Structure formats: structure tokens, C-alpha cells
MARKE-120909 format. One line per field, with one value per residue: chain; residue number from 1; x, y, z of N, C-alpha, C in turn. Coordinates in Angstrom, 1 decimal, m for minus. Atoms other than C-alpha are relative to their C-alpha. Layout:
<rs>
c [A:...]
k [NUM:...]
n.c1 [X:...]
n.c2 [Y:...]
n.c3 [Z:...]
ca.c1 [X:...]
ca.c2 [Y:...]
ca.c3 [Z:...]
c.c1 [X:...]
c.c2 [Y:...]
c.c3 [Z:...]
</rs>
This chain:
<rs>
c [A:A:A:A:A:A:A:A:A:A:A:A:A:A:A:A:A:A:A:A:A:A:A:A:A:A:A:A:A:A:A:A:A:A:A:A:A:A:A:A:A:A:A:A:A:A:A:A:A:A:A:A:A:A:A:A:A:A:A:A:A:A:A:A:A:A:A:A:A:A:A:A:A:A:A:A:A:A:A:A:A:A:A:A:A:A:A:A:A:A:A:A:A:A:A:A:A:A:A:A:A:A:A:A:A:A:A:A:A:A:A:A:A:A:A:A:A:A:A:A:A:A:A:A:A:A:A:A:A:A:A:A:A:A:A:A:A:A:A:A:A:A:A:A:A:A:A:A:A:A:A:A:A:A:A:A:A:A:A:A:A:A:A:A:A:A:A:A]
k [1:2:3:4:5:6:7:8:9:10:11:12:13:14:15:16:17:18:19:20:21:22:23:24:25:26:27:28:29:30:31:32:33:34:35:36:37:38:39:40:41:42:43:44:45:46:47:48:49:50:51:52:53:54:55:56:57:58:59:60:61:62:63:64:65:66:67:68:69:70:71:72:73:74:75:76:77:78:79:80:81:82:83:84:85:86:87:88:89:90:91:92:93:94:95:96:97:98:99:100:101:102:103:104:105:106:107:108:109:110:111:112:113:114:115:116:117:118:119:120:121:122:123:124:125:126:127:128:129:130:131:132:133:134:135:136:137:138:139:140:141:142:143:144:145:146:147:148:149:150:151:152:153:154:155:156:157:158:159:160:161:162:163:164:165:166:167:168]
n.c1 [0.2:0.8:0.9:1.4:0.9:m0.4:0.5:0.5:m0.7:m0.2:m0.1:m0.3:1.0:m0.2:1.1:0.7:1.4:0.5:m0.1:1.0:1.3:m0.1:0.0:1.2:1.0:m0.2:0.5:m0.9:0.4:m1.2:m0.2:m0.9:m0.8:m1.1:m0.5:m0.4:0.3:1.3:0.0:1.3:0.1:1.1:0.7:m0.4:m0.8:m1.4:m0.2:0.0:m0.4:m0.5:m0.5:m0.3:m1.1:0.0:m1.3:0.0:0.7:m0.9:m0.5:0.3:0.9:m0.7:m0.4:0.3:m1.2:m1.1:0.2:0.8:1.4:0.8:1.4:0.5:1.2:1.0:0.9:1.4:0.7:0.7:0.0:1.0:m0.6:m0.9:0.8:0.3:m1.2:m0.2:0.9:m0.3:m1.2:0.2:0.9:m0.9:m1.0:m1.3:0.0:m0.5:m1.0:0.0:0.8:m0.6:0.3:m1.3:0.3:0.2:0.7:0.5:m0.6:0.0:m1.1:0.1:m1.1:0.4:m0.4:m1.5:m0.5:m0.2:1.0:0.8:0.8:1.1:0.1:0.9:m0.7:0.9:m0.2:m1.1:0.5:0.1:m1.3:m1.0:m0.4:m0.8:m1.4:m0.5:1.1:m0.5:m0.8:0.5:1.2:1.1:0.7:1.0:0.5:0.8:1.3:0.7:1.4:0.9:0.5:m1.1:0.0:m1.3:0.0:m1.1:m0.4:m0.4:0.5:m0.8:m0.3:m0.3:m1.2:m1.2:m0.4:m0.5:m1.2:0.0:m0.5:0.3]
n.c2 [1.5:0.3:1.2:m0.5:0.9:1.4:0.7:1.3:0.9:1.4:0.9:1.4:0.9:1.4:0.6:m1.0:0.2:m0.4:m1.4:m0.6:0.0:m1.0:m1.3:m0.2:m0.2:m1.4:m0.8:m0.3:0.6:0.6:m0.6:0.8:1.0:0.7:1.2:m0.3:m1.4:m0.6:m1.5:m0.5:m1.4:m0.7:m0.8:0.2:m1.1:0.4:1.4:0.8:m0.6:1.1:1.2:1.1:0.8:1.2:0.4:1.4:0.3:0.1:m1.3:m0.4:m1.2:m1.2:0.1:m1.2:m0.6:m0.1:m1.1:0.3:m0.6:0.1:0.4:m0.6:m0.7:m0.3:m1.0:0.2:m1.3:m0.4:0.9:1.0:1.0:0.7:1.0:1.1:0.9:0.8:1.0:0.9:0.8:0.9:1.0:0.9:0.7:m0.8:m0.7:m1.4:0.0:m1.2:m1.2:m1.2:m1.3:m0.7:m1.5:m0.4:1.1:1.1:1.2:1.4:0.8:1.4:0.6:0.8:1.4:0.3:m0.7:m1.4:m0.9:m0.9:m1.0:m0.6:m1.2:m1.1:m1.2:m1.1:m1.2:m0.8:m1.0:0.6:0.1:m0.9:m1.0:0.6:m0.2:1.3:0.9:1.4:0.2:1.2:0.7:0.1:1.3:0.0:1.3:m0.2:0.4:1.0:m0.5:0.9:m0.5:0.0:1.3:0.7:0.4:0.9:m0.1:1.3:1.0:0.4:1.4:0.6:0.9:m0.8:0.0:m1.3:0.3:m0.8:m1.3:m0.5]
n.c3 [m0.1:m1.3:0.0:0.2:m0.7:m0.3:1.2:m0.3:m1.0:0.5:m1.2:0.2:m0.6:0.2:0.8:0.8:0.0:m1.3:m0.1:1.0:m0.7:m1.1:0.5:0.7:m1.1:m0.3:1.1:1.0:1.3:0.7:1.3:0.9:m0.6:0.8:m0.8:m1.4:m0.4:0.3:m0.1:m0.4:0.0:m0.7:1.0:1.4:0.4:m0.1:0.4:m1.2:m1.3:m0.8:0.8:m0.9:0.6:m0.7:m0.4:m0.3:m1.3:m1.1:m0.3:m1.4:m0.2:m0.5:m1.4:m0.8:m0.5:1.0:0.9:1.2:0.1:m1.2:0.4:1.2:m0.4:1.0:m0.4:0.3:0.2:m1.2:m1.1:0.3:0.8:m0.9:m0.7:0.9:0.2:m1.2:0.0:1.2:m0.3:m1.1:0.5:0.8:m0.9:m0.2:m1.3:m0.1:m1.1:m0.7:0.6:m0.6:0.4:0.2:0.1:1.4:0.6:m0.8:0.7:m0.6:0.6:0.0:0.8:1.2:m0.3:m0.2:m1.2:0.3:m0.7:0.9:m0.7:0.7:m0.7:0.4:m0.3:m0.5:0.7:m0.5:m0.9:m1.4:m0.6:0.6:m1.0:m1.1:0.2:0.6:m0.1:0.1:m1.2:m0.8:0.4:m1.0:0.1:1.0:0.4:1.2:m0.3:0.8:0.1:0.6:1.2:1.0:0.7:0.3:1.4:0.3:1.4:0.4:m0.9:m1.2:0.1:m1.3:0.0:0.0:m1.4:m0.5:m0.9:m1.2:0.3:1.4]
ca.c1 [17.9:15.3:13.5:9.9:8.4:8.6:8.3:8.0:9.0:10.4:9.8:11.4:8.8:8.9:5.7:4.4:0.9:0.4:1.7:m0.5:m3.6:m2.5:m1.8:m4.9:m6.9:m5.4:m6.8:m3.7:m4.2:m1.8:m0.3:2.2:4.5:7.7:9.5:9.6:8.1:4.7:3.9:1.0:m0.3:m2.6:m5.1:m4.4:m2.0:1.3:2.8:3.6:4.0:4.9:7.1:7.3:10.4:10.2:13.3:12.1:10.5:13.7:14.5:14.8:12.2:13.1:15.0:13.7:16.3:18.3:18.9:16.7:13.1:11.0:7.6:5.7:2.9:m0.3:m2.7:m6.5:m9.1:m10.8:m11.0:m14.1:m12.0:m9.4:m12.1:m13.3:m9.8:m9.5:m12.7:m11.8:m8.3:m9.3:m12.1:m9.4:m7.3:m4.7:m3.8:m3.5:m0.3:m0.6:m2.9:m1.4:m2.4:0.7:m0.9:m0.6:m2.2:m4.1:m2.5:m2.8:0.0:0.1:2.5:2.3:2.8:6.6:6.8:7.1:5.4:2.6:1.0:m2.4:m2.8:m5.5:m3.6:m5.3:m5.9:m2.9:m5.1:m5.3:m1.6:0.2:0.4:2.1:5.8:6.7:3.7:5.9:7.4:5.2:2.4:m1.0:m3.0:m5.5:m7.8:m9.3:m13.0:m15.0:m18.3:m21.3:m22.3:m19.0:m19.5:m16.8:m16.0:m13.8:m12.0:m10.6:m11.8:m10.6:m8.9:m8.9:m5.9:m3.4:m1.5:m0.8:2.7:3.3:3.8:2.4]
ca.c2 [20.9:19.5:16.3:16.5:13.7:10.1:7.9:4.4:1.8:m1.6:m4.3:m7.7:m10.5:m14.2:m15.1:m12.9:m14.4:m14.0:m10.4:m9.7:m10.6:m8.4:m5.3:m5.7:m5.9:m2.4:m1.3:m1.1:m1.8:m4.2:m2.5:m5.0:m7.9:m9.6:m12.7:m12.5:m9.0:m7.3:m3.6:m1.7:1.8:4.1:5.2:5.6:8.5:6.6:3.4:2.1:3.3:m0.1:m2.9:m6.3:m8.4:m12.1:m13.3:m16.8:m18.6:m18.9:m15.2:m13.8:m11.3:m7.7:m7.6:m5.2:m2.7:m3.0:m0.2:0.0:0.8:1.5:1.4:2.3:4.9:5.1:8.0:7.7:10.5:10.5:9.1:7.2:5.5:4.6:3.0:1.1:m0.2:m1.3:m3.3:m4.8:m5.8:m7.3:m9.2:m10.6:m11.8:m9.0:m7.6:m3.9:m3.4:0.2:3.3:6.7:10.3:12.0:15.5:16.0:12.7:9.8:6.4:2.7:0.2:m3.4:m5.8:m7.3:m11.0:m10.7:m8.5:m5.1:m2.4:m0.6:2.6:3.8:7.5:10.2:13.5:16.3:19.6:21.9:24.5:22.1:22.1:24.8:27.3:24.8:25.4:21.7:19.6:16.5:16.7:14.0:11.6:11.2:8.1:7.2:4.3:4.1:4.1:1.1:2.4:0.3:2.5:2.1:m0.4:m3.0:m3.4:m6.3:m5.7:m9.2:m12.5:m13.4:m16.7:m18.9:m21.0:m18.2:m18.8:m15.7:m15.8:m14.5:m10.7:m10.3]
ca.c3 [m14.2:m11.7:m10.8:m11.8:m9.7:m8.5:m11.6:m10.2:m7.5:m8.3:m5.6:m5.5:m4.7:m4.3:m6.2:m9.0:m9.0:m5.2:m5.4:m8.5:m6.4:m3.5:m5.6:m7.7:m4.4:m3.7:m7.0:m9.1:m12.8:m14.5:m17.5:m18.8:m18.1:m19.3:m18.1:m14.3:m14.1:m13.8:m14.1:m12.5:m12.7:m10.7:m13.3:m17.0:m17.1:m16.7:m18.1:m14.6:m11.0:m9.6:m11.1:m9.4:m10.1:m9.1:m7.2:m6.3:m3.3:m1.3:m1.2:2.3:3.6:4.2:7.5:10.2:11.1:7.9:5.4:2.3:1.5:4.6:3.0:m0.1:0.4:m1.6:m1.4:m1.1:m1.7:1.7:5.2:4.0:1.4:4.0:6.0:3.0:2.3:5.9:5.6:2.2:3.3:6.6:4.8:2.5:5.5:5.6:9.0:9.6:11.6:12.5:12.1:12.7:12.6:11.1:11.4:7.7:6.9:8.4:7.6:8.0:7.4:6.4:4.7:1.2:0.9:0.9:4.0:2.2:4.3:2.5:3.7:2.6:3.5:3.3:3.0:5.0:3.3:3.7:5.5:8.5:9.1:7.1:10.0:12.3:12.8:12.1:11.4:10.9:14.4:16.0:15.4:17.2:18.0:15.4:14.5:11.0:11.5:10.3:9.0:8.2:5.4:3.5:0.7:0.3:m3.4:m4.5:m7.7:m7.9:m6.4:m2.9:m3.0:0.1:m1.1:m0.8:2.5:4.6:6.3:9.7:9.6:6.1]
c.c1 [m0.7:m0.7:m1.4:m1.0:0.6:m0.6:m0.6:0.8:0.1:0.2:0.4:m1.0:0.4:m0.9:m0.8:m1.6:m0.6:0.1:m1.0:m1.4:0.0:m0.1:m1.2:m1.1:0.1:m0.6:1.0:m0.3:1.3:0.1:0.9:0.7:1.1:0.4:0.4:m0.4:m1.5:0.1:m1.4:0.0:m1.2:m0.7:0.6:1.0:1.5:0.2:0.1:0.5:0.7:0.5:0.3:1.0:0.1:1.4:0.0:m0.5:1.0:0.7:m0.3:m0.9:0.8:0.3:m0.4:1.3:1.1:m0.3:m0.8:m1.3:m0.7:m1.4:m0.3:m1.4:m0.9:m1.0:m1.5:m0.7:m0.6:0.2:m1.0:0.6:1.0:m0.7:m0.5:1.1:0.2:m1.0:0.3:1.2:m0.1:m0.9:0.8:1.1:1.3:m0.2:0.5:1.0:0.0:m1.0:0.6:m0.5:1.3:m0.2:m0.3:m0.8:m0.5:0.3:m0.3:1.1:m0.3:1.1:m0.6:0.4:1.4:0.5:0.3:m1.1:m0.7:m0.8:m1.1:m0.3:m1.0:0.8:m1.0:0.2:1.1:m0.5:0.0:1.3:1.1:0.6:0.8:1.5:0.7:m1.0:0.4:0.8:m0.4:m1.3:m1.0:m0.6:m1.1:m0.5:m0.9:m1.4:m0.5:m1.5:m0.9:m0.5:1.0:m0.1:1.3:m0.1:1.3:0.2:0.5:m0.5:0.9:0.2:0.4:1.3:1.3:0.4:0.6:1.2:m0.1:0.6:m0.3:m1.5]
c.c2 [m0.3:m1.3:0.5:m0.9:m1.4:m0.8:m1.4:m0.7:m1.4:m0.8:m1.4:m0.8:m1.4:m0.6:1.1:m0.1:0.4:1.6:0.7:0.1:1.1:1.5:0.4:0.2:1.5:0.9:0.4:m0.7:m0.5:0.6:m0.7:m1.1:m0.4:m1.1:0.4:1.3:0.3:1.5:0.4:1.5:0.4:0.8:m0.3:1.0:m0.3:m1.4:m0.9:0.8:m1.0:m1.1:m1.1:m0.9:m1.3:m0.5:m1.5:m0.3:m0.1:1.3:0.4:1.2:1.2:m0.1:1.3:0.6:0.1:1.2:m0.5:0.6:m0.3:m0.4:0.7:0.6:0.2:1.0:m0.4:1.4:0.5:m1.0:m1.1:m1.1:m0.8:m1.0:m1.1:m1.0:m0.9:m1.2:m1.1:m0.8:m1.0:m1.1:m1.0:m0.7:0.8:0.8:1.4:0.1:1.2:1.0:1.2:1.3:0.7:1.5:0.4:m1.0:m1.0:m1.3:m1.3:m0.8:m1.5:m0.5:m0.7:m1.4:m0.3:0.8:1.5:0.8:0.9:0.9:0.5:1.3:1.0:1.3:1.1:1.2:0.9:1.0:m0.5:m0.1:1.0:1.0:m0.6:0.1:m1.3:m1.1:m1.5:m0.4:m1.2:m0.5:0.0:m1.3:0.2:m1.4:0.3:m0.5:m1.1:0.4:m1.0:0.4:0.1:m1.3:m0.6:m0.5:m0.9:0.0:m1.3:m1.0:m0.3:m1.5:m0.6:m0.8:0.7:0.1:1.4:m0.4:0.9:1.4:0.5:0.3]
c.c3 [1.3:m0.2:m0.1:0.7:0.2:m1.2:0.4:1.1:m0.6:1.3:m0.4:0.8:m0.3:m1.1:m0.7:0.1:1.4:0.1:m1.0:0.7:1.0:m0.6:m0.9:1.1:0.4:m1.1:m1.1:m1.3:m0.7:m1.4:m0.9:0.8:m1.0:0.9:1.4:0.5:m0.3:0.3:0.3:0.0:0.8:m1.1:m1.4:m0.5:m0.1:m0.4:1.2:1.2:0.9:m0.9:1.1:m0.8:0.9:0.2:0.5:1.4:1.2:0.4:1.4:0.0:0.3:1.5:0.7:0.5:m1.0:m0.9:m1.2:0.1:1.3:m0.3:m1.3:0.4:m1.2:0.6:m0.3:0.1:1.3:1.2:m0.2:m0.8:0.8:0.8:m0.9:m0.3:1.2:0.0:m1.1:0.3:1.1:m0.4:m0.8:0.8:0.2:1.3:m0.1:1.2:0.8:m0.7:0.8:m0.6:m0.1:0.0:m1.4:m0.8:1.0:m0.8:0.7:m0.8:0.1:m0.9:m1.2:0.3:0.2:1.1:m0.3:0.7:m1.0:0.9:m0.9:0.8:m0.7:0.4:0.3:m0.8:0.7:1.0:1.4:0.7:m0.4:1.0:1.1:m0.3:m0.6:0.1:m0.1:1.2:0.8:m0.5:1.1:m0.1:m1.0:m0.3:m1.2:0.3:m0.9:0.0:m0.7:m1.3:m1.2:m0.8:m0.3:m1.4:m0.2:m1.5:m0.6:1.0:1.1:m0.1:1.3:0.0:0.1:1.5:0.4:0.9:1.2:m0.3:m1.3:m0.1]
</rs>
């Protein structure tokens, strides 16, 4: 008996429509819905990787320093794609909170509209870190490069009427 992989994440959100726009901006494909829920997948090979459950506008934000989910990490194919996402997200009004070289990956962090931390990561080839005794022991400084030759592709329209909250 063994686990075979991570199936999906279920996040609680205040406003499904606002969250739909954010996760579509990241490139997730909506695969279904039911009352108070939306489902998204990465590609076409799975029914859903992310489920969003609407809990209402008065639900409290995730509290820093509390137990529970720390962040949700999504992989990208290259450092160039990481750069493209940085440009796309900043152009849409989302702040990048941190960029980190984790030795095994290069990552950037931001928050979704409800304060859930999201990581976008380019995983480095194993050959670059496999011989290290403990490649996860410490992080290094990193800044996701912004390249003029990286096209910014918008999968969904950017809407100016969506208010961004502090820290989101």
C-alpha cells in the first residue's frame, strides 16, 4: 500500500468570481463547478488539482503564525516562464512578496485575493544539486529577472474594478 501522488488542494475563499479571475490569470483551466465551488486543473490529464470553496465575505484571512496550510506551490517549465509570470502578475496589480533561490528551485511568492500564499517555482535539474549533502539546508538571495524579450500573454481580461486588499 502506498500513496501515488498529490491529488488536489481545496482552498476556502471569500468570493468565487474574484478567485476565478486570479487562478485563471495563473493559467489554471476551470473544469467544473457546483453551488459555492469551482474546480481547476493544470492541463487536461486530471479532473481537478485545485478546488475553491466559497465561505463568504466576512470570513477571516489566514492568520500569520497559525497552523495550517503555509502555501500552495505551482511549477513552471523554465526561469523564462517565471520571468513572464512576474511581468504578467505585476501588470495585473499583484505584488510579488518574495523571490528565493532554494538551491533545488528558484521561486517567487505572492498572495491570492484571500491572502493564501502562492509559490511559482522553476525546479532546477537534479544534476545541479544531487551531489550536495543537504541541498534544502539553506536558501540564497534571488531576484526573478524581468526580460524585455519575454512576451506577456493574458489568458483572461484584466479587470480594473477588482479591489486589491493589503497584503494580497
